[in-house]
N, C-alpha and C positions, 0 to 999 in steps of 0.2 A: 332224475337227480339234477339239481342245479349245479352247473360247473363253477369253478372258482372265478374270482373277479378278473384275473388276468386273461382268462380265456373268453369271458363274456365281452370285455371291451376290445378284444382283438376282432370281434365280429363286426360286420357292417352295421351301422347304427343310424337312427334318426333321433334328433334331440328335440325335446319340448321344454323351452325355457319360459317359466312364468306363464304357462298356458299357450305359448306361441311355438308352432312347429318350425324348426330350422333344420335343413338338410346339410350335414357336413360334406365338404368337398372330398375328403378322404376319410380318415378314421377319427376316433375320439381317444384322447390320451388321459388316463387317470393316474394321479400321483398321490399316494397316501402321505399325509403329513403327521409326523410325531416328533415333537421335541421333548427332551428329557433332561434331568439333572442327576448328578452322581451323589450317592451316599458314600462318604469317605471316612476312613479311620486312619489315625496316625500310625497304626501298627501293621495294617493289612492293605492300605490303599483303598481302591474302589471296592466297596462291599456290595454294591447293588445300584440299580438305576430306578428312578421314579418318573412317572409321566408328568410332563409340564403342560403340553397342549397336543390335541389331536384334531385332525381335520382332513381335508382333501383338496386337491387342485385338479380341475378338469380343463382341458384345452382342445380346441378344434378350429378348423377354418370353414366358415359357412360357404356354401356353394355359390352364393351371389344372388339367389332369388330374393327379390326386394318388394316388400310391402310396408305400409306404415307400421303395422304391428311388429314386424321384424326389426325395423329401425328403432322402435321404442324399446324392445326387449334387449337389443345389443348395445344401445346407447341410452340407458335409463336415467342418467343423471344430468340431463341437459339444462334443467331449470333449478337444480339444487343450490341452496346457499351454503357457504363455507361453514363447516361444523355440523351439517345435517347428516343424519344416519343414512347409509346406503340401502337400508331396508326400504321396501316399498311402503309409502305412507300417503295418506290423504288428510287434508284439513277440512273440517266442516264447522260452520258457525255454531257456537254453543247454543244459540237461540233456536237451532234446529232440533234440539232435544225436547221431546214431549215428556214432561215430568209426571204426567198422569198415566200414560201408557208405556213409558220408557222406550218408545220408538224413536230412532234417529233417522232423519230425512236427509239423504245425500244422493242427488240425482246421478244415475248411472254409476253407482258405487263399485260395481264389478265384483262384489264379494259373493261367495257361495256358502251355503249352510255348513257349519262345522269347521270353517276356516279359522285358524288361530291368529289372534291379534293381540297387541298391547296398546294401551291408551295413555296419553299425556295431554297437556293443555298449554296454551300460550299466555294466558293472563290470569284469570281466577278459576280455580278448579270447580267443576260441577260438583254439587253435593251428591254423595252416594251413601246409602245405608251401609254401615260397617267401615266407612272410610274410602277415599278415592283409591282404586286399585292400580296404582301407577306401575308397579313392578310385577303384576300378576298377568299370567296368560289367560286371555278370555277367548270366547268362541262366538262367531257370528251366526245368527239365524236370519237368513235373507227372506224377508217377507215378500218383496218384489224387487224390481230393478232399482228402485229409488229409496227403499226403506229397509231397516233392519233393527234387530235388538241384539244385545250382548249377553252372554251367559257364562257361567263359571266352569262349565265342562262341555266337552264335545257332545256327549249324550244329551245334556240339557239343551243344547242348541237344536238338536234334532227333535227332542220331545217338548220343547218350549217350557222347560223347567229351569230353576236356578238363575232366573233373569237378574241382571244388574239393575238395582232399583235406584233411579235418579230422583233425588229430592229437590234439587235446584239446578238451574241451567249453568251457572257460572258466567264468565265473560270471555270474550276473545274467541279462540278456536279450540275445538277438540281435535287432537292429532291421533289418528288411528294408523298404527304401523303393523305390517304383516310380513311373514316370511315369504321370500320367493323360492320356488322349487325348480329343480332341474331333473328331468326324466330322460334317461337314455333307453330307448327301445331298441333292443338288439335283434338282429335277424334270426338268431337261433331261438327266439321265443322267450327271452328273459328281459324283464323290466327292472332297471336300476333307478331308484328315486333318491335324490339328494334333497333333504327337506328344507334347508336354510342356506341359500347361496347368494353371493354378491359378485358382480362382474368386477374384476380387478385389473384387467387389461382391455381397454376399449379397442375394438377392432379398427385398425387403420383402413382408410378407403382409397381405392384406386378407380378414378374415373377415366375410362379408356375404351377404345373400340377393340383392344386386343386382349383384355382380361376381364374377369368378373370383379365385382366391387369390393368384397370384404376380405380383409386379412385375418390373421388368427385372433381369436378371443380367448381369454383366460378367465376362469370362474373359480372362486374359492368357496368351499362348502364348510359350514359350521354346524355345530350341534343345534338341535331345536331350542328355541327360546324357553327359558324357565324350567328346563329339565336337566337332571343330572346325566352327564354323558354315559351312555351304556349302549348295548346292542340295539340298533334301530333308531337312535336319536340322530345319527349322522346320515345314514343311508339304510334303505331296505331293499331286498331282492324278492322278486316274485316271478312266477311264470306267467307270461301274458303275450298276446299277439297284437301288434299295432297295424291298423289299416291306414295307409297313407292316402292323402287326397291327390287329385289330379294336379298336374303342373301346367301352368300357363307360361309358355316360353317368352311371351312379351314382358314378363316380370323380371327378366335378366337384362340389366342395363349395360350393354356393351356397344356404345356409340361414341363417336368423337365428342368430347365435352366442349362447352362454351363457358366463358367466365367474364365477369365484369368486376371492377373495383372502383367504386365511386362513380361520379358523373363527368369526370374530366378526361379528355382525349390524351393519350391513346388508351388509357386504362378502362374507359367506359365500354370498350369493345375489344378486349385484349385478344390478340392472336394466340392460339394455343397449339403446342406441339402434339406429340403422340398421346400424352396422358397428363393427368393432374393427380398429385399424391397428397393426401391429407393424413398426417400422423398426429397421434394424441399421446399426451402424458396424463396419468391420473395419480395424484398424490393423496394418500389416505392416512388416517390415524386410527389405531386400534382402540376400542373400548373393551374393558375387561370385567369379568365377574369371577369371584373366588372359586366357584365350582368348576367352571369350564375355561377359565382364563380369558381367551379372546372370544368375546360374545358377538363381535361384529366390527364394522368399520364406519368411520365418519369421513366426510369429504374434506380434504385439505385444499386441493385446487385441481383445476383442469387446464391443461395447455394444449394448443393445437398449432401446427404449422402447415401451410399449403405451399407446395413446391411444383414448379412447372417451367418448361421452356417456352419462350415466346418468340418464335421466328417472325422476323419482320419488324420487331421492336428495335428502334435505333438506339445507339449509344447516346446521342444527344437528347433524345426524349427522356431516357431514364436518368441521365445525369442532371438534367434541368429540374427534374422532380426532386431528386435527393439534395442538390445544392441549394434549392429554395427553402430548405427547412428552417434556416435562420441560425442565430447565435446559440451559444451554450445556454441550456435551460429552456429553450423554445419547445413547445409541444410538437410532437411528430404527427404528421398528417395521418388520420385514421378515417376509414370509410367502410361501407358495407361491401364485403366480398361475396359474390353470388356465383355458384357453379350450377350448371344445368347439364344433365346427361340422360337423355331418354326420359324415363318417368321419375328420375331422382333429382331432387333439388337440395342443395346444401348452402347455408348462409352463415357468415360470422363477421363480427366487427374486427378489422385487421389493420395492421400497419405493414408497410413495405420495408423489409430489411435491405441494407445496401448490398447490391449484387456485385459479383466479380465481373471484370471486363477482360476482353482479349482482343488482340490485333494479330491474327494469324489466318493464313489461307484456309486452314482446315477446321477452324472453329468459328462459331457465331460470335459476334462482337459482345453481345450481352449474354452472359452465362445464366443458368437457371435462376429464376426469381423465387424468393421465399417471402411469404407473408406470415405474420404472427398474430395470434388471437389476442385481442383486448376486449374486456367485457363492458358492454354498454350499460348505462344506468340512467334513471330519471328520478331526480329528487332523492338520490341515495338508494333507490330501489333497483337492484340489479336485474337486467334482462336475462334471458336464457344465454348460456355460454355460446350456444350455436343452435341452429335448427337444421333438421335433416328429415326429409319427408318425401312421400310420393307426390309428384306434381299432378 
């Protein structure tokens, strides 16, 4: 007999987020979401309640094991433009659609057969028999790692039937979005699968010799795209056993970090105290559908601050930098901030915020420094908000 959900998630667990295995430092917290509205009568008051939205929120703290795949899974929005959906998506040139075979060529697309997707376009819609299926859930048939076709049902993708028939390529790019999944493998032999998830709290980072890197991540689960909310569209339970892979202890970055900001002394080789703290803010906007209300989230903005102590940095060095900014309206100096810690590298374009100063025997003259993210761009095209990868 499968135990209830509260018992399941009290079990030790391993998480697989969008196909990437992440080990929680402790437990996994599951919080059901249900908002409602009242049915009221002037004579009897509240006569009942009706569902407005249902979903779930899952939180855990990763153990600090670090690979490029984990960095991408936990920080998936580094290159998104404002207004882009937080669902996973790829852009492929419309010219890559073969209108004779209906095969789409997209190198290393990463899709698997039966995976549910939705499509849209950036310029002119490709021609499709029956009309462009912009709000329809389609299913991928992965021919190989670089090519695939789209089908109107999961069984059609498996059996190569019900293929989407492209009659013209259109112009610009075809946008293919898919649902991210979150699987919680519990040590009591139960597998919990959330079918459509989005990271809503980016895990803050701690670069230090005294602690592991990741702080808490929060993930919101929505119902499956294009389906009426019911049992199984938010999550499913099944009995299953997960076999974990071996752990390489070198993939835990717990070393004293180094940091540079620009190429001017003393910031080109900044002395660092015990740790560097990188904190993120993620602002999102809901997009809604009549049947399930909140269907997902769009990116509003990403903010980041880097905070550290800098022993040996003098009052005069910092003051000269800040005082040299110029009169009102003058641009504030910005430069590339680069952090290195073991196999981890973090970069962002940043400005230095004015620090506090102290003149006391028990305090450093220059209090902790704070840098704030500014997004670089070239000819109006924004760069990644930040980069975070294995060196």
